[in-house]
C-alpha positions in Angstrom: 75.6 -89.8 6.2 72.6 -92.1 6.8 69.1 -90.5 6.6 66.8 -91.0 9.5 63.8 -93.0 8.4 60.4 -91.3 8.3 58.3 -92.0 11.4 55.2 -93.8 10.3 51.9 -91.9 11.0 49.9 -93.2 13.8 46.2 -93.8 13.5 45.4 -90.7 15.5 47.6 -88.6 13.1 45.8 -89.9 10.1 42.4 -89.1 11.6 43.5 -85.6 12.5 44.8 -84.9 9.0 41.6 -86.2 7.5 39.5 -84.1 9.8 41.6 -81.0 9.0 41.0 -81.6 5.2 37.3 -82.0 5.7 37.1 -78.8 7.8 39.0 -76.9 5.1 36.6 -78.2 2.4 33.6 -77.3 4.6 34.9 -73.8 5.2 35.4 -73.3 1.4 31.8 -74.4 0.8 30.5 -72.1 3.5 32.6 -69.2 2.1 31.3 -69.8 -1.4 27.8 -70.0 -0.2 28.1 -66.7 1.8 29.6 -65.0 -1.3 26.8 -66.3 -3.4 24.2 -65.1 -1.0 25.9 -61.7 -0.8 25.9 -61.4 -4.6 22.2 -62.4 -4.7 21.4 -59.9 -2.0 23.4 -57.1 -3.8 21.7 -57.9 -7.0 18.3 -57.7 -5.4 19.1 -54.5 -3.5 21.2 -52.6 -6.1 20.6 -54.4 -9.4 17.5 -52.6 -10.5 18.8 -49.1 -9.5 22.1 -49.8 -11.3 20.3 -51.0 -14.4 18.0 -48.0 -14.2 20.9 -45.6 -13.9 22.6 -47.2 -16.8 19.5 -47.0 -18.9 18.9 -43.4 -17.8 22.5 -42.5 -18.8 22.2 -44.1 -22.2 18.9 -42.3 -22.7 20.3 -39.0 -21.6 23.3 -39.4 -23.9 21.0 -40.3 -26.8 18.9 -37.3 -25.9 21.9 -35.0 -25.9 23.0 -36.2 -29.3 19.5 -35.7 -30.7 19.3 -32.2 -29.1 22.7 -31.3 -30.6 21.8 -32.4 -34.0 18.4 -30.7 -33.8 20.0 -27.5 -32.5 22.6 -27.5 -35.3 19.8 -28.1 -37.8 17.7 -25.3 -36.4 20.6 -22.9 -36.5 21.3 -23.8 -40.1 17.6 -23.3 -41.0 17.5 -20.0 -39.1 20.6 -18.7 -40.9 19.2 -19.7 -44.3 15.9 -17.9 -43.6 17.7 -14.8 -42.3 19.9 -14.6 -45.4 16.8 -15.1 -47.6 15.1 -12.2 -45.8 18.1 -10.0 -46.2 18.2 -10.8 -50.0 14.5 -10.0 -50.2 15.2 -6.7 -48.4 18.1 -5.9 -50.7 15.9 -6.5 -53.7 13.6 -3.7 -52.5 10.7 -5.9 -51.4 10.5 -4.3 -47.9 7.0 -5.5 -47.0 7.8 -9.1 -47.9 11.1 -9.0 -46.1 9.4 -7.6 -42.9 6.8 -10.4 -43.0 9.5 -13.0 -43.4 11.5 -11.6 -40.5 8.4 -11.4 -38.3 7.7 -15.1 -39.0 11.4 -16.0 -38.3 11.3 -14.0 -35.0 8.3 -16.0 -33.9 10.0 -19.4 -34.4 13.8 -18.8 -34.0 16.0 -19.1 -30.9 16.8 -16.0 -28.9 19.8 -15.1 -31.1 17.9 -15.6 -34.3 14.9 -13.7 -33.0 17.1 -10.8 -31.9 18.8 -10.6 -35.4 15.4 -10.7 -37.1 13.9 -8.0 -34.8 17.0 -5.8 -35.3 16.4 -5.9 -39.1 12.7 -5.2 -38.6 13.5 -2.2 -36.5 15.8 -0.9 -39.3 12.9 -1.4 -41.8 10.6 0.6 -39.5 13.1 3.4 -39.3 13.5 3.5 -43.0 9.7 3.8 -43.4 9.5 6.5 -40.8 7.9 4.3 -38.1 10.2 5.4 -35.3 7.8 4.3 -32.5 7.7 0.7 -33.9 11.5 0.7 -34.1 11.9 1.9 -30.6 9.5 -0.8 -29.3 11.5 -3.5 -31.1 14.8 -2.2 -29.7 13.4 -2.1 -26.2 12.1 -5.6 -26.5 15.5 -6.9 -27.5 17.3 -4.8 -24.8 15.1 -6.2 -22.0 15.2 -9.8 -23.1 17.5 -11.7 -20.7 17.7 -14.7 -23.0 19.2 -12.6 -25.8 23.0 -12.6 -26.1 24.6 -9.5 -24.5 26.0 -8.0 -27.7 22.5 -7.8 -29.2 21.1 -6.3 -26.0 23.8 -3.7 -25.8 23.4 -2.7 -29.5 19.6 -2.6 -29.2 20.0 -0.3 -26.2 22.3 2.1 -28.1 20.1 2.1 -31.2 16.9 2.6 -29.1 18.4 5.6 -27.2 19.8 7.1 -30.4 16.4 6.8 -32.1 14.6 8.3 -29.2 17.3 10.7 -28.0 15.4 14.0 -28.6 12.4 12.8 -26.7 14.4 11.4 -23.7 15.5 13.2 -20.6 19.3 13.6 -20.5 19.5 11.9 -17.2 17.7 8.9 -18.6 20.1 8.7 -21.5 23.0 8.8 -19.1 21.5 6.2 -16.8 20.9 3.7 -19.7 24.2 4.2 -21.5 26.7 5.1 -18.9 27.6 1.4 -18.1 28.6 1.0 -21.8 30.3 4.4 -22.1 33.6 3.2 -20.5 37.0 2.7 -22.1 37.5 -0.9 -23.0 33.9 -1.6 -23.7 33.2 -2.5 -27.4 30.5 0.1 -27.5 32.5 2.8 -25.8 32.5 5.2 -28.8 28.9 5.0 -29.7 27.5 5.0 -26.1 30.0 7.6 -25.0 29.1 10.0 -27.8 25.4 9.9 -26.8 26.3 10.3 -23.1 28.5 13.2 -23.9 25.6 14.8 -25.9 23.3 14.3 -22.9 25.9 16.0 -20.7 25.9 18.9 -23.1 22.1 19.2 -22.8 22.4 19.2 -19.1 25.1 22.0 -19.3 27.7 19.7 -17.8 30.6 20.6 -20.1 33.1 19.6 -17.4 31.8 16.0 -17.9 31.3 16.1 -21.6 34.7 17.5 -22.6 36.8 14.8 -20.9 34.5 12.1 -22.3 34.9 13.3 -25.8 38.6 13.7 -25.4 38.8 10.1 -24.1 36.8 8.8 -27.1 39.1 10.8 -29.5 42.2 9.2 -28.0 40.9 5.6 -28.1 42.4 3.8 -31.1 39.8 1.1 -30.9 37.0 3.6 -31.8 36.2 4.1 -35.5 38.1 7.0 -37.0 35.0 8.9 -38.1 33.7 8.9 -34.5 37.1 9.8 -33.1 37.2 12.8 -35.5 33.8 14.1 -34.3 34.8 13.6 -30.6 38.1 15.4 -31.2 36.3 18.4 -32.7 33.8 18.5 -29.8 36.5 18.2 -27.2 38.5 21.0 -28.8 35.4 23.3 -28.8 35.0 22.6 -25.1 38.6 23.4 -24.4 40.0 19.9 -23.9 43.0 18.6 -25.7 42.2 15.4 -27.7 45.3 15.2 -29.8 47.4 12.2 -29.0 50.3 12.7 -31.4 51.0 16.4 -30.7 54.7 15.6 -30.0 55.0 14.0 -33.5 53.5 17.1 -35.1 55.9 19.4 -33.3 58.9 17.3 -34.3 57.8 17.2 -37.9 57.4 21.0 -37.9 60.9 21.4 -36.4 62.4 19.2 -39.0 60.6 21.0 -41.8 61.8 24.4 -40.4 65.5 23.2 -40.3 65.5 21.7 -43.8 67.5 23.8 -46.3 65.4 25.7 -48.9 65.5 24.2 -52.4 68.0 25.7 -54.8 66.5 28.1 -57.4 66.2 26.7 -60.8 68.8 27.9 -63.4 67.6 30.6 -65.7 66.0 29.2 -68.7 65.6 25.8 -67.3 62.4 24.0 -67.8 60.2 23.6 -64.8 60.2 20.1 -63.1 57.4 17.9 -64.4 
C-alpha cells in the first residue's frame, strides 16, 4: 500500500509554529520570573522569622540540656551533702549535723530542703526543743512546692508532736483527709484521729476506725496490734481471721489424745 506523501508546510504554517514556540518560551520566562519574585518576597517576609524561630529552638534545646545536666548535678550534690550530714549525726555530732542541714536547706531544691528540715526537726525533738520541731514540720506541710509525701509526713509528725496541746477537732480536721483506707498514711493518721475521737467522747467513731486499721493488711503489724486492742476495748470486732481460729480449735478438739507412754519407758527427748 502506497503511503500518502506529507503535505509540505506553507509559509503561514511555519510562521504560526515559530510564533507558538516563541510564546511558549516567553511564558516559561515569565513563570520563572514570577516564581523568583515570589521566593524573594517570601524570603523577605518570612525569612527572618523562620531563622529566628530556628535559632530560638536551638537555643531552647541547648538550654534544656544545660538545665537537665545542672539539675542532675545539683541532685547528686544535694544527696552527697545529705548523706554526709546523716553520717555526722550518726557519729554523735548533733550540733555540727544541724548546721550542715540548715545550710543544705537554704540552698537545696524543695525535695532536698524538705528532707533536711525533717532531719532538723528530729534533732530538735531529740534535744527537747518541741516548739522548734513543730515549726519546721508546719513549714514543710504548708510549702506547696514540696512533694506531697513529705508534706503528708510532716503533717502527721507535727500533729503527733503537738497532740496534747491541740484541740481534738483541729487534729481531726488536719488528719482526716489522710485517715482513709488506701492512703499510705492511713494507719498513722487514723490512729491519731481515733485518739482525738476518744478525747471528744465519740467512741462510736473511734471504735470502727480502730477496727478498720486493725483489719488493713497494708498497715504495719505493731500499729494493727494496738488498733486491735483499742477496738476490742470499745466493743468492736477487729479480728479478720476468726473463722480460721474456730476451725483450728475444732480440729484440735477432734484430734485423738496421744497414747500413754509404756511403763518404764524413757520420756521423749
